[in-house]
C-alpha distance (Angstrom), angle and dihedral (degrees) to the residues before:
residue distance angle dihedral
X1 . . .
X2 3.66 . .
X3 3.77 122.3 .
X4 3.94 111.2 -108.8
X5 3.83 118.9 -156.3
X6 3.77 115.4 -144.2
X7 3.85 111.9 -126.7
X8 3.78 121.4 -159.3
X9 3.86 108.7 -124.7
X10 3.62 115.8 -116.1
X11 3.86 93.4 -140.7
X12 3.84 109.6 66.7
X13 3.88 89.7 -149.7
X14 3.80 86.7 62.8
X15 3.83 92.3 59.1
X16 3.86 115.6 107.9
X17 3.86 112.0 -85.8
X18 3.85 93.9 -112.6
X19 3.74 90.4 56.8
X20 3.84 93.5 48.7
X21 3.91 89.8 48.9
X22 3.76 91.3 52.0
X23 3.85 95.3 52.5
X24 3.83 89.6 46.1
X25 3.75 91.5 53.2
X26 3.71 91.0 49.5
X27 3.79 91.2 53.0
X28 3.82 93.2 47.6
X29 3.87 89.4 52.5
X30 3.73 90.1 49.8
X31 3.85 92.2 51.2
X32 3.83 90.3 48.4
X33 3.78 90.5 50.3
X34 3.88 92.3 50.3
X35 3.76 93.5 48.9
X36 3.72 90.0 50.7
X37 3.79 92.5 54.2
X38 3.77 89.7 47.1
X39 3.86 90.4 52.2
X40 3.89 94.9 45.1
X41 3.89 93.3 48.4
X42 3.85 97.5 38.0
X43 3.91 89.1 102.1
X44 3.74 89.9 57.3
X45 3.86 90.6 48.9
X46 3.76 94.7 53.0
X47 3.66 95.8 -111.6
X48 3.75 97.6 126.3
X49 3.85 125.3 115.8
X50 3.88 110.3 -88.4
X51 3.79 112.2 -104.1
X52 3.80 95.5 -119.1
X53 3.87 93.9 60.5
X54 3.73 111.5 109.5
X55 3.87 114.8 -115.3
X56 3.82 127.7 -125.1
X57 3.80 119.2 -92.2
X58 3.89 139.6 -146.2
X59 3.80 109.3 -149.1
X60 3.79 114.5 -155.3
X61 3.81 127.6 -144.8
X62 3.75 107.6 -98.6
X63 3.93 103.9 176.0
X64 3.76 140.5 -2.0
X65 3.81 133.0 -152.3
X66 3.85 119.2 -19.3
X67 3.70 92.2 0.6
X68 3.95 91.3 58.4
X69 3.82 113.8 96.6
X70 3.77 99.5 -118.8
X71 3.79 115.6 -133.4
X72 3.88 122.6 -102.1
X73 3.77 101.1 -98.1
X74 3.83 112.0 180.0
X75 3.88 93.1 155.8
X76 3.91 100.1 51.4
X77 3.79 92.2 -109.4
X78 3.93 92.3 151.9
X79 3.84 88.5 54.2
X80 3.72 92.6 44.6
X81 3.83 90.3 55.1
X82 3.86 92.9 39.0
X83 3.71 93.3 -117.0
X84 3.75 124.8 150.4
X85 3.78 114.2 -136.8
X86 3.73 89.5 -148.8
X87 3.87 91.2 62.8
X88 3.88 100.3 45.2
X89 3.76 121.3 126.0
X90 3.72 116.3 -140.4
X91 3.88 123.4 -153.5
X92 3.77 133.4 -169.2
X93 3.79 119.4 -67.8
X94 3.74 119.1 -112.5
X95 3.85 129.8 -169.1
X96 3.84 92.6 -7.4
X97 3.89 93.1 -52.4
X98 3.82 130.3 113.6
X99 3.72 124.1 -142.4
X100 3.85 133.4 -156.6
X101 3.72 139.1 167.8
X102 3.67 135.8 -162.1
X103 3.86 146.6 172.7
X104 3.87 114.1 -116.0
X105 3.75 126.0 -136.6
X106 3.75 84.7 -108.7
X107 3.82 95.4 58.1
X108 3.91 96.9 -104.5
X109 3.78 119.8 131.3
X110 3.78 115.1 -129.5
X111 3.81 133.5 -157.7
X112 3.84 121.2 -160.2
X113 3.80 127.2 -169.1
X114 3.81 121.9 179.0
X115 3.78 142.0 149.9
X116 3.87 103.3 -104.2
X117 3.81 94.5 -132.9
X118 3.85 91.8 49.3
X119 3.74 101.1 39.8
X120 3.81 131.0 -157.8
X121 3.84 117.5 -22.2
X122 3.69 91.9 4.0
X123 3.87 120.0 104.5
X124 3.79 118.2 -33.9
X125 3.77 115.2 8.6
X126 3.81 147.8 89.0
X127 3.80 142.4 -137.3
X128 3.72 123.2 -159.5
X129 3.75 134.4 169.6
X130 3.90 129.7 -164.5
X131 3.76 132.3 -163.9
X132 3.84 116.5 -107.6
X133 3.83 114.0 -67.2
X134 3.94 95.4 26.8
X135 3.71 121.3 93.8
X136 3.93 111.1 -133.7
X137 3.77 120.4 -116.7
X138 3.80 124.0 -156.5
X139 3.68 124.8 -168.1
X140 3.75 126.9 -160.9
X141 3.81 116.7 -160.0
X142 2.93 153.3 -42.7
X143 3.65 86.0 -131.1
X144 3.83 123.1 -152.4
X145 3.92 135.7 -165.1
X146 3.82 90.6 -98.2
X147 3.75 94.2 54.0
X148 3.78 111.2 105.3
X149 3.89 107.5 -144.6
X150 3.81 120.5 -172.1
X151 3.77 115.8 -104.9
X152 3.86 110.9 -74.5
X153 3.75 97.7 16.7
X154 3.64 100.9 126.3
X155 3.92 87.8 -65.8
X156 3.84 96.2 170.1
X157 3.85 96.2 58.8
X158 3.87 115.7 123.0
X159 3.77 122.5 -118.5
X160 3.75 114.0 -73.9
X161 3.77 94.1 26.7
X162 3.99 120.7 146.9
X163 3.75 129.0 -155.8
X164 3.87 112.8 -155.2
X165 3.86 123.4 -161.8
X166 3.83 114.7 -164.5
X167 3.79 121.8 -176.5
X168 3.74 111.5 -144.4
X169 3.95 116.8 172.7
X170 3.80 107.9 -58.0
X171 3.68 99.1 -10.6
X172 3.91 142.0 56.5
X173 3.80 120.7 -130.9
X174 3.65 116.0 -149.9
X175 3.76 120.3 -159.5
X176 3.89 123.6 -171.9
X177 3.74 114.8 -151.7
X178 3.79 108.9 -164.7
X179 3.79 115.2 -165.3
X180 3.82 113.2 -128.5
X181 3.84 115.5 -112.5
X182 3.83 112.7 -96.1
X183 3.88 105.6 -106.6
X184 3.79 91.3 -151.0
X185 3.90 90.7 56.7
X186 3.82 91.3 65.0
X187 3.83 95.1 56.0
X188 3.72 113.4 96.6
């Protein structure tokens, strides 16, 4: 038999599949490593969250049923959502806002957020219902300079910020999304 010299193909896509997979794995590992370096050094690069930005919260369940303080409901919101005030679940307050959840007569899960002095569907607040198997998510905002927020309701948030409430099992997660400052606005 004659000796055959192996010649490297000039087109990488013509290389054997095993050879191409090995190079793709190496590139992926390099990208992951680079991402890790950026994450670990981000504090030194000034990419951290400013200290005056509110943190996220987890609101624990406080009371259920008749023991739960029912929301102020001057507009019949509970009836409109087919919720029974006696079956509401009350969570911890956050940022001057009260939070409840409940199961409607139609099997949906509802999440309600309101300022206790204003009540449901008055001023700042939200009511959201989701079908069985999905957790409701209520967003407040985006807030702008002209918005009048009751005292204590995340008053220091910059324009364009959003507060998200997400019911998850027996607690409510609260996420505060702060809009970054417009770099063009600081130019004189």
